[in-house]
C-alpha positions as CSV (number, residue, x, y, z in Angstrom):
1,X,0.0,0.0,0.0
2,X,1.4,3.4,-1.0
3,X,1.0,6.5,1.2
4,X,-0.1,9.6,-0.7
5,X,1.8,12.6,0.5
6,X,0.2,16.0,0.3
7,X,1.7,18.1,-2.5
8,X,2.1,21.8,-1.9
9,X,-0.2,24.1,-3.9
10,X,2.8,25.7,-5.6
11,X,4.1,22.3,-6.8
12,X,0.6,21.4,-8.0
13,X,0.5,24.6,-10.0
14,X,3.9,23.7,-11.6
15,X,2.8,20.2,-12.4
16,X,-0.4,21.4,-14.1
17,X,1.6,24.0,-16.1
18,X,4.1,21.4,-17.2
19,X,1.3,19.1,-18.3
20,X,-0.4,21.9,-20.3
21,X,2.9,22.8,-22.0
22,X,3.6,19.2,-22.9
23,X,0.2,18.6,-24.6
24,X,1.4,20.3,-27.8
25,X,4.7,18.4,-27.9
26,X,5.3,15.0,-29.7
27,X,6.7,12.1,-27.9
28,X,9.4,9.8,-29.3
29,X,10.9,6.6,-28.1
30,X,14.6,6.1,-27.3
31,X,15.6,2.6,-28.3
32,X,18.6,0.6,-26.9
33,X,21.4,0.8,-29.5
34,X,22.3,-2.8,-28.7
35,X,19.1,-4.7,-28.7
36,X,16.4,-2.2,-29.8
37,X,14.3,-2.4,-26.6
38,X,12.5,0.8,-25.7
39,X,14.5,2.4,-23.0
40,X,12.7,5.7,-22.5
41,X,10.1,8.0,-24.0
42,X,11.0,11.7,-24.3
43,X,9.3,14.8,-25.6
44,X,10.3,16.5,-28.9
45,X,12.0,19.4,-27.0
46,X,14.3,17.2,-25.0
47,X,18.0,17.9,-25.4
48,X,21.3,17.0,-23.8
49,X,22.8,13.7,-22.6
50,X,21.1,10.9,-20.9
51,X,22.5,7.9,-19.0
52,X,20.3,4.9,-19.3
53,X,20.4,1.2,-18.5
54,X,18.5,-1.2,-20.7
55,X,16.2,-3.5,-18.8
56,X,16.5,-6.2,-21.4
57,X,20.2,-6.5,-22.1
58,X,21.5,-4.8,-18.9
59,X,23.9,-2.5,-20.9
60,X,24.5,1.0,-19.6
61,X,24.6,3.7,-22.4
62,X,25.2,7.4,-22.4
63,X,23.1,8.9,-25.2
64,X,23.2,12.3,-26.7
65,X,19.5,12.9,-27.6
66,X,20.5,14.9,-30.7
67,X,22.1,11.8,-32.2
68,X,19.1,9.6,-31.6
69,X,16.4,11.6,-33.5
70,X,14.6,10.1,-36.4
71,X,15.2,12.2,-39.5
72,X,12.5,11.9,-42.1
73,X,13.4,12.8,-45.6
74,X,10.8,13.3,-48.4
75,X,10.4,9.9,-49.9
76,X,13.8,8.5,-48.9
77,X,12.8,6.7,-45.8
78,X,13.4,3.1,-45.1
79,X,9.8,2.1,-45.9
80,X,9.3,4.3,-49.0
81,X,9.8,3.2,-52.6
82,X,10.9,5.4,-55.5
């Protein structure tokens, strides 16, 4: 059984504001470079480095989120034919 602690009104206001700001953002999955398992889900405005441990293969990776973006080119994607 979990105990629910009371959250201060100021923190509740920040949480609500964060949720409202995030509604317009897209989410994307960060996959493990070794096994392809979904490690984490981040919003489109996330930047910087992230240290993560894959729950499937147990490898620890330091990821630069800028390098793990999906770039979609007009008609030249993996699933597109020309």
